[in-house]
MDAnalysis code that builds the backbone (N, CA, C; Angstrom):
import MDAnalysis as mda
import numpy as np

u = mda.Universe.empty(234, n_residues=78, atom_resindex=np.repeat(np.arange(78), 3), trajectory=True)
u.add_TopologyAttr("name", ["N", "CA", "C"] * 78)
u.add_TopologyAttr("resid", np.arange(1, 79))
u.add_TopologyAttr("resname", ["MET", "ILE", "ASN", "VAL", "PRO", "LYS", "VAL", "ARG", "PRO", "GLU", "VAL", "LYS", "THR", "GLU", "GLU", "LEU", "ALA", "GLU", "VAL", "ILE", "LYS", "ALA", "LYS", "GLY", "ILE", "LYS", "LEU", "ARG", "TYR", "LEU", "ALA", "ASP", "ALA", "ILE", "GLY", "VAL", "HIS", "GLU", "SER", "THR", "LEU", "GLN", "ARG", "LYS", "LEU", "LYS", "ASN", "GLU", "GLN", "GLU", "PHE", "LYS", "LEU", "SER", "GLU", "ILE", "VAL", "ARG", "ILE", "SER", "CYS", "ALA", "LEU", "SER", "LEU", "THR", "ASP", "ALA", "GLN", "ARG", "ASP", "TYR", "LEU", "PHE", "SER", "LEU", "HIS", "GLY"])
u.atoms.positions = np.array([
    [-27.523, 240.647, 108.587],
    [-26.321, 240.592, 107.787],
    [-24.757, 240.192, 108.374],
    [-24.693, 239.021, 107.329],
    [-23.562, 237.981, 107.983],
    [-22.071, 239.173, 107.339],
    [-21.217, 239.683, 108.172],
    [-19.670, 239.880, 107.864],
    [-18.604, 238.627, 107.472],
    [-18.665, 238.854, 106.164],
    [-17.654, 237.624, 105.738],
    [-16.433, 238.243, 105.824],
    [-15.326, 237.725, 106.282],
    [-13.946, 238.340, 106.016],
    [-13.403, 238.177, 104.567],
    [-12.602, 239.159, 104.189],
    [-11.942, 238.647, 102.973],
    [-11.033, 238.088, 102.982],
    [-10.674, 237.171, 102.034],
    [-10.101, 235.919, 101.981],
    [-9.173, 236.328, 100.870],
    [-7.605, 236.860, 101.353],
    [-6.549, 237.024, 100.253],
    [-5.275, 236.172, 99.955],
    [-5.489, 235.282, 98.638],
    [-4.772, 234.378, 98.070],
    [-3.162, 234.830, 98.579],
    [-2.435, 233.979, 99.069],
    [-1.088, 234.338, 99.079],
    [-0.497, 233.278, 98.117],
    [0.058, 234.038, 96.948],
    [0.599, 233.035, 95.332],
    [1.699, 232.668, 95.637],
    [2.662, 231.736, 95.457],
    [3.663, 231.548, 95.417],
    [4.300, 231.954, 93.594],
    [4.440, 232.693, 93.236],
    [4.062, 233.453, 91.986],
    [5.694, 232.614, 91.319],
    [6.626, 232.477, 91.488],
    [7.992, 232.032, 91.054],
    [7.685, 230.648, 90.972],
    [7.359, 229.626, 91.460],
    [6.974, 228.436, 91.366],
    [5.694, 228.511, 90.413],
    [4.757, 229.219, 90.572],
    [4.027, 229.217, 89.289],
    [4.295, 229.578, 88.071],
    [5.106, 230.206, 87.960],
    [5.526, 230.286, 86.600],
    [6.480, 229.465, 85.994],
    [6.895, 229.002, 87.165],
    [7.695, 227.493, 86.541],
    [6.866, 226.660, 85.601],
    [5.849, 226.642, 86.721],
    [4.577, 225.034, 86.184],
    [3.879, 225.513, 84.895],
    [3.889, 226.807, 84.879],
    [3.346, 227.406, 83.299],
    [4.283, 227.144, 82.094],
    [5.384, 227.380, 83.043],
    [6.651, 227.001, 81.971],
    [6.586, 225.036, 81.167],
    [6.608, 225.027, 82.477],
    [7.085, 223.352, 82.384],
    [6.239, 222.641, 81.598],
    [4.999, 223.297, 81.835],
    [3.887, 222.751, 80.715],
    [3.571, 223.572, 79.259],
    [4.762, 224.318, 79.083],
    [4.922, 224.942, 77.580],
    [2.950, 225.362, 77.411],
    [2.617, 226.372, 78.716],
    [1.216, 226.766, 78.131],
    [1.778, 228.393, 78.210],
    [1.357, 229.103, 76.963],
    [1.789, 230.561, 76.861],
    [0.604, 231.360, 77.389],
    [1.469, 232.274, 78.103],
    [0.889, 233.539, 78.808],
    [-0.419, 234.059, 78.260],
    [-0.292, 233.960, 76.699],
    [-1.972, 234.363, 76.138],
    [-3.000, 233.398, 76.352],
    [-2.841, 232.325, 76.276],
    [-3.757, 231.559, 76.294],
    [-3.723, 231.015, 77.890],
    [-2.888, 231.021, 78.920],
    [-3.548, 230.813, 80.014],
    [-4.365, 232.604, 80.443],
    [-4.065, 233.403, 80.433],
    [-4.911, 234.748, 80.536],
    [-6.319, 234.761, 79.599],
    [-6.644, 234.308, 78.770],
    [-7.723, 233.935, 77.912],
    [-8.659, 233.036, 78.676],
    [-7.702, 231.886, 79.107],
    [-8.418, 230.928, 79.918],
    [-9.674, 231.587, 81.401],
    [-8.500, 232.537, 81.799],
    [-8.734, 232.865, 82.721],
    [-9.972, 234.156, 83.192],
    [-9.977, 234.655, 81.601],
    [-10.981, 235.932, 81.508],
    [-10.300, 236.936, 81.677],
    [-8.589, 237.218, 81.801],
    [-8.179, 238.433, 82.193],
    [-7.133, 238.934, 80.680],
    [-6.580, 240.033, 80.725],
    [-5.533, 240.330, 79.418],
    [-4.546, 239.903, 80.070],
    [-3.488, 239.846, 78.787],
    [-2.222, 238.566, 79.282],
    [-1.143, 239.830, 80.131],
    [-1.783, 241.132, 79.856],
    [-0.931, 242.171, 80.463],
    [-0.982, 242.012, 82.461],
    [-2.413, 241.906, 82.496],
    [-2.967, 241.303, 83.464],
    [-2.528, 240.725, 84.567],
    [-2.065, 239.500, 83.457],
    [-1.851, 238.016, 84.064],
    [-0.171, 238.405, 84.693],
    [0.520, 239.374, 84.222],
    [1.866, 239.627, 83.857],
    [1.773, 240.160, 85.320],
    [0.870, 241.265, 85.695],
    [1.143, 242.352, 86.586],
    [0.838, 240.602, 87.631],
    [-0.170, 240.011, 87.725],
    [-0.523, 239.282, 88.824],
    [0.749, 238.208, 89.084],
    [1.402, 237.865, 88.256],
    [2.318, 236.983, 88.435],
    [3.358, 237.766, 88.730],
    [3.710, 239.156, 88.898],
    [4.450, 239.899, 89.298],
    [4.291, 240.773, 90.832],
    [3.165, 239.632, 91.510],
    [2.691, 240.114, 93.041],
    [1.974, 241.496, 92.503],
    [1.834, 241.983, 91.592],
    [1.577, 243.706, 91.763],
    [0.104, 243.670, 91.888],
    [-0.786, 242.683, 91.225],
    [-2.292, 242.365, 91.370],
    [-2.339, 240.728, 91.956],
    [-3.928, 241.420, 92.922],
    [-3.638, 239.646, 93.690],
    [-4.779, 239.200, 92.544],
    [-4.767, 237.387, 92.791],
    [-5.185, 236.809, 92.152],
    [-6.866, 236.655, 92.737],
    [-7.902, 236.561, 92.188],
    [-9.417, 236.470, 92.580],
    [-9.206, 235.049, 92.711],
    [-10.357, 234.111, 93.925],
    [-10.459, 233.104, 93.536],
    [-11.119, 232.433, 92.708],
    [-12.085, 232.968, 91.560],
    [-12.566, 232.418, 90.488],
    [-11.206, 232.416, 89.446],
    [-10.083, 233.175, 89.167],
    [-9.155, 232.695, 88.632],
    [-8.357, 232.414, 88.768],
    [-8.086, 231.760, 90.444],
    [-7.146, 230.858, 90.816],
    [-7.874, 229.146, 90.646],
    [-9.040, 229.246, 90.226],
    [-9.966, 227.852, 89.824],
    [-9.437, 227.606, 88.744],
    [-9.832, 228.773, 87.727],
    [-9.742, 228.622, 86.384],
    [-8.194, 227.988, 85.951],
    [-7.446, 228.739, 86.791],
    [-5.963, 228.268, 86.532],
    [-5.647, 227.133, 86.674],
    [-6.534, 226.607, 87.919],
    [-5.763, 225.181, 88.682],
    [-6.427, 224.269, 87.166],
    [-7.462, 224.486, 86.861],
    [-8.074, 223.496, 85.616],
    [-7.140, 223.755, 84.540],
    [-7.031, 224.835, 84.037],
    [-6.104, 225.265, 82.863],
    [-4.834, 224.536, 83.191],
    [-4.644, 224.689, 83.824],
    [-3.072, 223.731, 84.031],
    [-2.654, 222.596, 84.359],
    [-4.140, 221.855, 84.490],
    [-4.376, 220.432, 85.244],
    [-3.710, 220.397, 86.715],
    [-3.443, 221.317, 87.234],
    [-3.271, 220.821, 88.669],
    [-4.128, 220.281, 89.392],
    [-2.787, 219.273, 90.418],
    [-3.879, 218.285, 91.332],
    [-4.221, 219.241, 92.383],
    [-5.201, 218.826, 93.318],
    [-5.284, 219.452, 94.354],
    [-3.960, 219.990, 95.417],
    [-3.036, 218.922, 95.381],
    [-1.759, 219.319, 96.828],
    [-0.800, 220.299, 96.212],
    [-1.188, 220.498, 94.482],
    [-0.391, 221.165, 93.552],
    [-1.129, 222.781, 93.716],
    [-2.367, 223.048, 93.930],
    [-3.139, 223.794, 94.063],
    [-2.802, 225.084, 95.312],
    [-3.141, 223.633, 96.421],
    [-3.000, 223.849, 97.669],
    [-1.644, 224.351, 97.861],
    [-0.424, 223.986, 97.645],
    [0.670, 224.656, 97.469],
    [1.081, 225.939, 97.019],
    [0.485, 226.271, 95.723],
    [0.911, 227.305, 94.897],
    [-0.247, 228.733, 95.627],
    [-1.171, 228.232, 95.981],
    [-2.071, 228.793, 96.275],
    [-2.661, 228.601, 97.879],
    [-2.386, 229.467, 98.539],
    [-2.403, 230.025, 100.002],
    [-3.400, 230.812, 100.447],
    [-4.812, 230.425, 100.841],
    [-5.502, 231.296, 101.288],
    [-5.554, 231.815, 102.731],
    [-5.908, 233.185, 103.068],
    [-5.711, 233.702, 104.079],
    [-6.332, 234.335, 104.708],
    [-7.126, 234.179, 105.432],
    [-8.452, 235.259, 105.914],
    [-7.807, 236.798, 106.645],
])
């Protein structure tokens, strides 16, 4: 059995919130797009909960982030 280390994303939540606001995206829309409740997304944006990798992918798509923007906002550490 292969032991795969858990990867924990380090999210620049303040900058992410600024991008969301600048693009005029409502939190309710973004929460629906990534498959979580709006209150869950708010907790994640306050660093009270971690983003899952699948959520990061969906956020990147919903916000039309470039690879560079995604990599800046979401750093992955093992």
